[in-house]
PQR file with spaces between the fields and no chain letter, atoms N, CA, C, O and H, PARSE charges and radii, in Angstrom:
ATOM       1  N    MET     1      35.941  -22.284  -35.506 -0.4000 1.5000
ATOM       2  CA   MET     1      35.871  -23.551  -36.195 -0.0000 2.0000
ATOM       3  C    MET     1      37.263  -24.181  -36.159  0.5500 1.7000
ATOM       4  O    MET     1      38.228  -23.570  -36.618 -0.5500 1.4000
ATOM       5  N    ALA     2      37.372  -25.343  -35.642 -0.4000 1.5000
ATOM       6  CA   ALA     2      38.657  -26.028  -35.551 -0.0000 2.0000
ATOM       7  C    ALA     2      38.864  -26.913  -36.770  0.5500 1.7000
ATOM       8  O    ALA     2      37.958  -27.622  -37.208 -0.5500 1.4000
ATOM       9  H    ALA     2      36.588  -25.839  -35.269  0.4000 1.0000
ATOM      10  N    HIS     3      40.043  -26.858  -37.291 -0.4000 1.5000
ATOM      11  CA   HIS     3      40.395  -27.693  -38.435 -0.0000 2.0000
ATOM      12  C    HIS     3      41.439  -28.700  -37.989  0.5500 1.7000
ATOM      13  O    HIS     3      42.511  -28.318  -37.519 -0.5500 1.4000
ATOM      14  H    HIS     3      40.779  -26.282  -36.935  0.4000 1.0000
ATOM      15  N    LEU     4      41.139  -29.963  -38.130 -0.4000 1.5000
ATOM      16  CA   LEU     4      42.064  -31.007  -37.716 -0.0000 2.0000
ATOM      17  C    LEU     4      42.922  -31.435  -38.888  0.5500 1.7000
ATOM      18  O    LEU     4      42.445  -31.541  -40.018 -0.5500 1.4000
ATOM      19  H    LEU     4      40.269  -30.273  -38.511  0.4000 1.0000
ATOM      20  N    GLN     5      44.186  -31.677  -38.613 -0.4000 1.5000
ATOM      21  CA   GLN     5      45.090  -32.162  -39.639 -0.0000 2.0000
ATOM      22  C    GLN     5      45.564  -33.544  -39.244  0.5500 1.7000
ATOM      23  O    GLN     5      45.561  -33.902  -38.066 -0.5500 1.4000
ATOM      24  H    GLN     5      44.574  -31.591  -37.695  0.4000 1.0000
ATOM      25  N    SER     6      45.970  -34.316  -40.233 -0.4000 1.5000
ATOM      26  CA   SER     6      46.478  -35.654  -39.924 -0.0000 2.0000
ATOM      27  C    SER     6      47.798  -35.537  -39.162  0.5500 1.7000
ATOM      28  O    SER     6      48.500  -34.532  -39.274 -0.5500 1.4000
ATOM      29  H    SER     6      45.972  -34.025  -41.190  0.4000 1.0000
ATOM      30  N    SER     7      48.127  -36.564  -38.390 -0.4000 1.5000
ATOM      31  CA   SER     7      49.334  -36.521  -37.574 -0.0000 2.0000
ATOM      32  C    SER     7      50.601  -36.487  -38.419  0.5500 1.7000
ATOM      33  O    SER     7      51.657  -36.095  -37.921 -0.5500 1.4000
ATOM      34  H    SER     7      47.557  -37.381  -38.299  0.4000 1.0000
ATOM      35  N    ALA     8      50.522  -36.885  -39.675 -0.4000 1.5000
ATOM      36  CA   ALA     8      51.689  -36.859  -40.549 -0.0000 2.0000
ATOM      37  C    ALA     8      52.072  -35.427  -40.919  0.5500 1.7000
ATOM      38  O    ALA     8      53.182  -35.190  -41.396 -0.5500 1.4000
ATOM      39  H    ALA     8      49.664  -37.203  -40.080  0.4000 1.0000
ATOM      40  N    ARG     9      51.171  -34.475  -40.707 -0.4000 1.5000
ATOM      41  CA   ARG     9      51.435  -33.100  -41.103 -0.0000 2.0000
ATOM      42  C    ARG     9      51.810  -32.205  -39.925  0.5500 1.7000
ATOM      43  O    ARG     9      51.788  -30.981  -40.055 -0.5500 1.4000
ATOM      44  H    ARG     9      50.269  -34.667  -40.319  0.4000 1.0000
ATOM      45  N    ILE    10      52.150  -32.785  -38.793 -0.4000 1.5000
ATOM      46  CA   ILE    10      52.559  -31.983  -37.642 -0.0000 2.0000
ATOM      47  C    ILE    10      53.896  -31.326  -37.969  0.5500 1.7000
ATOM      48  O    ILE    10      54.831  -32.008  -38.389 -0.5500 1.4000
ATOM      49  H    ILE    10      52.168  -33.780  -38.687  0.4000 1.0000
ATOM      50  N    PRO    11      53.999  -30.015  -37.782 -0.5600 1.5000
ATOM      51  CA   PRO    11      55.243  -29.339  -38.135  0.2800 2.0000
ATOM      52  C    PRO    11      56.388  -29.688  -37.181  0.5500 1.7000
ATOM      53  O    PRO    11      56.172  -30.159  -36.064 -0.5500 1.4000
ATOM      54  N    ALA    12      57.592  -29.445  -37.651 -0.4000 1.5000
ATOM      55  CA   ALA    12      58.772  -29.700  -36.821 -0.0000 2.0000
ATOM      56  C    ALA    12      58.776  -28.810  -35.587  0.5500 1.7000
ATOM      57  O    ALA    12      59.400  -29.134  -34.576 -0.5500 1.4000
ATOM      58  H    ALA    12      57.767  -29.063  -38.558  0.4000 1.0000
ATOM      59  N    LEU    13      58.079  -27.696  -35.678 -0.4000 1.5000
ATOM      60  CA   LEU    13      57.972  -26.780  -34.539 -0.0000 2.0000
ATOM      61  C    LEU    13      57.291  -27.454  -33.355  0.5500 1.7000
ATOM      62  O    LEU    13      57.579  -27.127  -32.204 -0.5500 1.4000
ATOM      63  H    LEU    13      57.572  -27.433  -36.499  0.4000 1.0000
ATOM      64  N    TRP    14      56.394  -28.389  -33.630 -0.4000 1.5000
ATOM      65  CA   TRP    14      55.690  -29.097  -32.565 -0.0000 2.0000
ATOM      66  C    TRP    14      56.669  -29.872  -31.692  0.5500 1.7000
ATOM      67  O    TRP    14      56.512  -29.918  -30.472 -0.5500 1.4000
ATOM      68  H    TRP    14      56.160  -28.655  -34.565  0.4000 1.0000
ATOM      69  N    THR    15      57.674  -30.478  -32.309 -0.4000 1.5000
ATOM      70  CA   THR    15      58.654  -31.242  -31.517 -0.0000 2.0000
ATOM      71  C    THR    15      59.469  -30.321  -30.629  0.5500 1.7000
ATOM      72  O    THR    15      59.837  -30.694  -29.515 -0.5500 1.4000
ATOM      73  H    THR    15      57.801  -30.441  -33.300  0.4000 1.0000
ATOM      74  N    ALA    16      59.751  -29.129  -31.109 -0.4000 1.5000
ATOM      75  CA   ALA    16      60.481  -28.166  -30.273 -0.0000 2.0000
ATOM      76  C    ALA    16      59.605  -27.677  -29.132  0.5500 1.7000
ATOM      77  O    ALA    16      60.093  -27.411  -28.033 -0.5500 1.4000
ATOM      78  H    ALA    16      59.452  -28.826  -32.014  0.4000 1.0000
ATOM      79  N    ALA    17      58.303  -27.558  -29.398 -0.4000 1.5000
ATOM      80  CA   ALA    17      57.391  -27.031  -28.378 -0.0000 2.0000
ATOM      81  C    ALA    17      57.100  -28.036  -27.272  0.5500 1.7000
ATOM      82  O    ALA    17      56.896  -27.650  -26.121 -0.5500 1.4000
ATOM      83  H    ALA    17      57.906  -27.773  -30.290  0.4000 1.0000
ATOM      84  N    TYR    18      57.080  -29.305  -27.608 -0.4000 1.5000
ATOM      85  CA   TYR    18      56.677  -30.308  -26.624 -0.0000 2.0000
ATOM      86  C    TYR    18      57.734  -31.379  -26.378  0.5500 1.7000
ATOM      87  O    TYR    18      57.456  -32.377  -25.712 -0.5500 1.4000
ATOM      88  H    TYR    18      57.247  -29.618  -28.543  0.4000 1.0000
ATOM      89  N    GLY    19      58.932  -31.189  -26.902 -0.4000 1.5000
ATOM      90  CA   GLY    19      60.010  -32.150  -26.659 -0.0000 2.0000
ATOM      91  C    GLY    19      60.517  -32.044  -25.225  0.5500 1.7000
ATOM      92  O    GLY    19      60.671  -30.939  -24.705 -0.5500 1.4000
ATOM      93  H    GLY    19      59.157  -30.379  -27.443  0.4000 1.0000
ATOM      94  N    PRO    20      60.777  -33.174  -24.585 -0.5600 1.5000
ATOM      95  CA   PRO    20      61.171  -33.148  -23.173  0.2800 2.0000
ATOM      96  C    PRO    20      62.578  -32.614  -22.931  0.5500 1.7000
ATOM      97  O    PRO    20      62.889  -32.201  -21.814 -0.5500 1.4000
ATOM      98  N    ARG    21      63.417  -32.613  -23.931 -0.4000 1.5000
ATOM      99  CA   ARG    21      64.812  -32.214  -23.727 -0.0000 2.0000
ATOM     100  C    ARG    21      65.110  -30.814  -24.217  0.5500 1.7000
ATOM     101  O    ARG    21      66.273  -30.474  -24.435 -0.5500 1.4000
ATOM     102  H    ARG    21      63.164  -32.949  -24.838  0.4000 1.0000
ATOM     103  N    ARG    22      64.109  -30.009  -24.392 -0.4000 1.5000
ATOM     104  CA   ARG    22      64.299  -28.632  -24.843 -0.0000 2.0000
ATOM     105  C    ARG    22      64.301  -27.692  -23.639  0.5500 1.7000
ATOM     106  O    ARG    22      63.592  -27.938  -22.664 -0.5500 1.4000
ATOM     107  H    ARG    22      63.164  -30.285  -24.215  0.4000 1.0000
ATOM     108  N    PRO    23      65.089  -26.623  -23.698 -0.5600 1.5000
ATOM     109  CA   PRO    23      65.037  -25.630  -22.619  0.2800 2.0000
ATOM     110  C    PRO    23      63.652  -24.978  -22.541  0.5500 1.7000
ATOM     111  O    PRO    23      62.937  -24.889  -23.539 -0.5500 1.4000
ATOM     112  N    ARG    24      63.298  -24.534  -21.363 -0.4000 1.5000
ATOM     113  CA   ARG    24      61.971  -23.951  -21.139 -0.0000 2.0000
ATOM     114  C    ARG    24      61.696  -22.770  -22.069  0.5500 1.7000
ATOM     115  O    ARG    24      60.589  -22.645  -22.593 -0.5500 1.4000
ATOM     116  H    ARG    24      63.879  -24.607  -20.552  0.4000 1.0000
ATOM     117  N    ALA    25      62.685  -21.906  -22.281 -0.4000 1.5000
ATOM     118  CA   ALA    25      62.492  -20.737  -23.147 -0.0000 2.0000
ATOM     119  C    ALA    25      62.204  -21.154  -24.591  0.5500 1.7000
ATOM     120  O    ALA    25      61.371  -20.543  -25.261 -0.5500 1.4000
ATOM     121  H    ALA    25      63.584  -22.008  -21.856  0.4000 1.0000
ATOM     122  N    VAL    26      62.886  -22.182  -25.064 -0.4000 1.5000
ATOM     123  CA   VAL    26      62.667  -22.667  -26.430 -0.0000 2.0000
ATOM     124  C    VAL    26      61.263  -23.242  -26.564  0.5500 1.7000
ATOM     125  O    VAL    26      60.577  -22.988  -27.554 -0.5500 1.4000
ATOM     126  H    VAL    26      63.563  -22.678  -24.520  0.4000 1.0000
ATOM     127  N    ARG    27      60.836  -24.014  -25.572 -0.4000 1.5000
ATOM     128  CA   ARG    27      59.487  -24.592  -25.607 -0.0000 2.0000
ATOM     129  C    ARG    27      58.427  -23.495  -25.587  0.5500 1.7000
ATOM     130  O    ARG    27      57.444  -23.570  -26.324 -0.5500 1.4000
ATOM     131  H    ARG    27      61.394  -24.221  -24.768  0.4000 1.0000
ATOM     132  N    LEU    28      58.619  -22.482  -24.753 -0.4000 1.5000
ATOM     133  CA   LEU    28      57.653  -21.386  -24.669 -0.0000 2.0000
ATOM     134  C    LEU    28      57.557  -20.637  -25.994  0.5500 1.7000
ATOM     135  O    LEU    28      56.460  -20.342  -26.469 -0.5500 1.4000
ATOM     136  H    LEU    28      59.418  -22.421  -24.155  0.4000 1.0000
ATOM     137  N    LEU    29      58.708  -20.333  -26.587 -0.4000 1.5000
ATOM     138  CA   LEU    29      58.719  -19.627  -27.874 -0.0000 2.0000
ATOM     139  C    LEU    29      58.059  -20.465  -28.970  0.5500 1.7000
ATOM     140  O    LEU    29      57.280  -19.943  -29.767 -0.5500 1.4000
ATOM     141  H    LEU    29      59.599  -20.573  -26.201  0.4000 1.0000
ATOM     142  N    ALA    30      58.368  -21.758  -29.010 -0.4000 1.5000
ATOM     143  CA   ALA    30      57.789  -22.628  -30.032 -0.0000 2.0000
ATOM     144  C    ALA    30      56.278  -22.746  -29.861  0.5500 1.7000
ATOM     145  O    ALA    30      55.546  -22.744  -30.851 -0.5500 1.4000
ATOM     146  H    ALA    30      59.001  -22.182  -28.362  0.4000 1.0000
ATOM     147  N    ARG    31      55.799  -22.849  -28.622 -0.4000 1.5000
ATOM     148  CA   ARG    31      54.352  -22.927  -28.387 -0.0000 2.0000
ATOM     149  C    ARG    31      53.660  -21.639  -28.792  0.5500 1.7000
ATOM     150  O    ARG    31      52.561  -21.665  -29.345 -0.5500 1.4000
ATOM     151  H    ARG    31      56.394  -22.851  -27.818  0.4000 1.0000
ATOM     152  N    THR    32      54.303  -20.515  -28.519 -0.4000 1.5000
ATOM     153  CA   THR    32      53.739  -19.229  -28.930 -0.0000 2.0000
ATOM     154  C    THR    32      53.662  -19.140  -30.447  0.5500 1.7000
ATOM     155  O    THR    32      52.657  -18.686  -30.993 -0.5500 1.4000
ATOM     156  H    THR    32      55.196  -20.494  -28.070  0.4000 1.0000
ATOM     157  N    LEU    33      54.713  -19.569  -31.125 -0.4000 1.5000
ATOM     158  CA   LEU    33      54.710  -19.541  -32.589 -0.0000 2.0000
ATOM     159  C    LEU    33      53.642  -20.470  -33.162  0.5500 1.7000
ATOM     160  O    LEU    33      53.023  -20.149  -34.177 -0.5500 1.4000
ATOM     161  H    LEU    33      55.530  -19.937  -30.680  0.4000 1.0000
ATOM     162  N    LEU    34      53.422  -21.620  -32.519 -0.4000 1.5000
ATOM     163  CA   LEU    34      52.362  -22.522  -32.970 -0.0000 2.0000
ATOM     164  C    LEU    34      50.989  -21.872  -32.827  0.5500 1.7000
ATOM     165  O    LEU    34      50.138  -22.004  -33.706 -0.5500 1.4000
ATOM     166  H    LEU    34      53.924  -21.881  -31.695  0.4000 1.0000
ATOM     167  N    ARG    35      50.780  -21.169  -31.713 -0.4000 1.5000
ATOM     168  CA   ARG    35      49.488  -20.487  -31.518 -0.0000 2.0000
ATOM     169  C    ARG    35      49.272  -19.378  -32.540  0.5500 1.7000
ATOM     170  O    ARG    35      48.174  -19.215  -33.071 -0.5500 1.4000
ATOM     171  H    ARG    35      51.472  -21.062  -30.999  0.4000 1.0000
ATOM     172  N    VAL    36      50.335  -18.613  -32.810 -0.4000 1.5000
ATOM     173  CA   VAL    36      50.235  -17.535  -33.803 -0.0000 2.0000
ATOM     174  C    VAL    36      49.957  -18.119  -35.182  0.5500 1.7000
ATOM     175  O    VAL    36      49.144  -17.589  -35.939 -0.5500 1.4000
ATOM     176  H    VAL    36      51.227  -18.745  -32.378  0.4000 1.0000
ATOM     177  N    ARG    37      50.640  -19.217  -35.502 -0.4000 1.5000
ATOM     178  CA   ARG    37      50.428  -19.880  -36.800 -0.0000 2.0000
ATOM     179  C    ARG    37      48.991  -20.385  -36.936  0.5500 1.7000
ATOM     180  O    ARG    37      48.369  -20.233  -37.988 -0.5500 1.4000
ATOM     181  H    ARG    37      51.300  -19.647  -34.887  0.4000 1.0000
ATOM     182  N    ALA    38      48.471  -20.987  -35.865 -0.4000 1.5000
ATOM     183  CA   ALA    38      47.102  -21.502  -35.898 -0.0000 2.0000
ATOM     184  C    ALA    38      46.101  -20.360  -36.035  0.5500 1.7000
ATOM     185  O    ALA    38      45.124  -20.476  -36.775 -0.5500 1.4000
ATOM     186  H    ALA    38      48.977  -21.110  -35.011  0.4000 1.0000
ATOM     187  N    PHE    39      46.340  -19.250  -35.323 -0.4000 1.5000
ATOM     188  CA   PHE    39      45.434  -18.104  -35.421 -0.0000 2.0000
ATOM     189  C    PHE    39      45.450  -17.510  -36.825  0.5500 1.7000
ATOM     190  O    PHE    39      44.399  -17.185  -37.378 -0.5500 1.4000
ATOM     191  H    PHE    39      47.134  -19.156  -34.723  0.4000 1.0000
ATOM     192  N    ALA    40      46.638  -17.370  -37.400 -0.4000 1.5000
ATOM     193  CA   ALA    40      46.745  -16.815  -38.753 -0.0000 2.0000
ATOM     194  C    ALA    40      46.044  -17.714  -39.769  0.5500 1.7000
ATOM     195  O    ALA    40      45.404  -17.224  -40.700 -0.5500 1.4000
ATOM     196  H    ALA    40      47.491  -17.634  -36.951  0.4000 1.0000
ATOM     197  N    ARG    41      46.164  -19.015  -39.591 -0.4000 1.5000
ATOM     198  CA   ARG    41      45.494  -19.961  -40.495 -0.0000 2.0000
ATOM     199  C    ARG    41      43.976  -19.853  -40.380  0.5500 1.7000
ATOM     200  O    ARG    41      43.269  -19.824  -41.387 -0.5500 1.4000
ATOM     201  H    ARG    41      46.684  -19.413  -38.835  0.4000 1.0000
ATOM     202  N    GLU    42      43.485  -19.793  -39.146 -0.4000 1.5000
ATOM     203  CA   GLU    42      42.042  -19.657  -38.934 -0.0000 2.0000
ATOM     204  C    GLU    42      41.528  -18.337  -39.507  0.5500 1.7000
ATOM     205  O    GLU    42      40.445  -18.287  -40.090 -0.5500 1.4000
ATOM     206  H    GLU    42      44.060  -19.816  -38.328  0.4000 1.0000
ATOM     207  N    LEU    43      42.301  -17.282  -39.339 -0.4000 1.5000
ATOM     208  CA   LEU    43      41.905  -15.982  -39.863 -0.0000 2.0000
ATOM     209  C    LEU    43      41.855  -15.999  -41.384  0.5500 1.7000
ATOM     210  O    LEU    43      40.955  -15.411  -41.984 -0.5500 1.4000
ATOM     211  H    LEU    43      43.181  -17.323  -38.865  0.4000 1.0000
ATOM     212  N    ALA    44      42.811  -16.665  -42.006 -0.4000 1.5000
ATOM     213  CA   ALA    44      42.834  -16.763  -43.465 -0.0000 2.0000
ATOM     214  C    ALA    44      41.660  -17.601  -43.972  0.5500 1.7000
ATOM     215  O    ALA    44      41.087  -17.304  -45.020 -0.5500 1.4000
ATOM     216  H    ALA    44      43.542  -17.142  -41.519  0.4000 1.0000
ATOM     217  N    LEU    45      41.306  -18.647  -43.225 -0.4000 1.5000
ATOM     218  CA   LEU    45      40.187  -19.496  -43.646 -0.0000 2.0000
ATOM     219  C    LEU    45      38.834  -18.879  -43.344  0.5500 1.7000
ATOM     220  O    LEU    45      37.817  -19.338  -43.864 -0.5500 1.4000
ATOM     221  H    LEU    45      41.772  -18.889  -42.374  0.4000 1.0000
ATOM     222  N    ALA    46      38.802  -17.855  -42.520 -0.4000 1.5000
ATOM     223  CA   ALA    46      37.523  -17.234  -42.139 -0.0000 2.0000
ATOM     224  C    ALA    46      36.825  -16.618  -43.356  0.5500 1.7000
ATOM     225  O    ALA    46      35.598  -16.532  -43.383 -0.5500 1.4000
ATOM     226  H    ALA    46      39.628  -17.481  -42.098  0.4000 1.0000
ATOM     227  N    ASP    47      37.585  -16.195  -44.348 -0.4000 1.5000
ATOM     228  CA   ASP    47      36.989  -15.622  -45.552 -0.0000 2.0000
ATOM     229  C    ASP    47      36.335  -16.675  -46.426  0.5500 1.7000
ATOM     230  O    ASP    47      35.588  -16.340  -47.345 -0.5500 1.4000
ATOM     231  H    ASP    47      38.582  -16.265  -44.326  0.4000 1.0000
ATOM     232  N    HIS    48      36.607  -17.952  -46.151 -0.4000 1.5000
ATOM     233  CA   HIS    48      36.147  -19.011  -47.042 -0.0000 2.0000
ATOM     234  C    HIS    48      35.043  -19.872  -46.443  0.5500 1.7000
ATOM     235  O    HIS    48      34.695  -20.912  -47.003 -0.5500 1.4000
ATOM     236  H    HIS    48      37.214  -18.224  -45.404  0.4000 1.0000
ATOM     237  N    VAL    49      34.494  -19.452  -45.322 -0.4000 1.5000
ATOM     238  CA   VAL    49      33.380  -20.203  -44.732 -0.0000 2.0000
ATOM     239  C    VAL    49      32.106  -19.393  -44.892  0.5500 1.7000
ATOM     240  O    VAL    49      32.149  -18.164  -44.828 -0.5500 1.4000
ATOM     241  H    VAL    49      34.776  -18.607  -44.868  0.4000 1.0000
ATOM     242  N    PRO    50      30.971  -20.052  -45.100 -0.5600 1.5000
ATOM     243  CA   PRO    50      29.719  -19.319  -45.335  0.2800 2.0000
ATOM     244  C    PRO    50      29.267  -18.447  -44.173  0.5500 1.7000
ATOM     245  O    PRO    50      28.592  -17.440  -44.385 -0.5500 1.4000
ATOM     246  N    THR    51      29.631  -18.818  -42.943 -0.4000 1.5000
ATOM     247  CA   THR    51      29.156  -18.067  -41.784 -0.0000 2.0000
ATOM     248  C    THR    51      29.984  -16.821  -41.510  0.5500 1.7000
ATOM     249  O    THR    51      29.619  -16.033  -40.638 -0.5500 1.4000
ATOM     250  H    THR    51      30.179  -19.636  -42.770  0.4000 1.0000
ATOM     251  N    GLY    52      31.081  -16.617  -42.218 -0.4000 1.5000
ATOM     252  CA   GLY    52      31.895  -15.425  -42.016 -0.0000 2.0000
ATOM     253  C    GLY    52      33.040  -15.635  -41.058  0.5500 1.7000
ATOM     254  O    GLY    52      33.887  -14.751  -40.934 -0.5500 1.4000
ATOM     255  H    GLY    52      31.377  -17.257  -42.927  0.4000 1.0000
ATOM     256  N    GLY    53      33.108  -16.743  -40.383 -0.4000 1.5000
ATOM     257  CA   GLY    53      34.234  -17.011  -39.489 -0.0000 2.0000
ATOM     258  C    GLY    53      34.197  -16.130  -38.268  0.5500 1.7000
ATOM     259  O    GLY    53      33.264  -16.221  -37.469 -0.5500 1.4000
ATOM     260  H    GLY    53      32.419  -17.461  -40.484  0.4000 1.0000
ATOM     261  N    TYR    54      35.197  -15.271  -38.102 -0.4000 1.5000
ATOM     262  CA   TYR    54      35.290  -14.440  -36.907 -0.0000 2.0000
ATOM     263  C    TYR    54      34.292  -13.331  -36.954  0.5500 1.7000
ATOM     264  O    TYR    54      34.222  -12.523  -36.028 -0.5500 1.4000
ATOM     265  H    TYR    54      35.954  -15.197  -38.750  0.4000 1.0000
């Protein structure tokens, strides 16, 4: 289940992950951290949905 957030709530990590002037290693690390954060959020919300989530 995907949860959409408003664009005003995009974390500062997003700019590091997709900013054009960042080194490749920094962008890769930031994108990985964003994925881990999204997975942890989905896992935490899985207990609160009627279908059981994962």
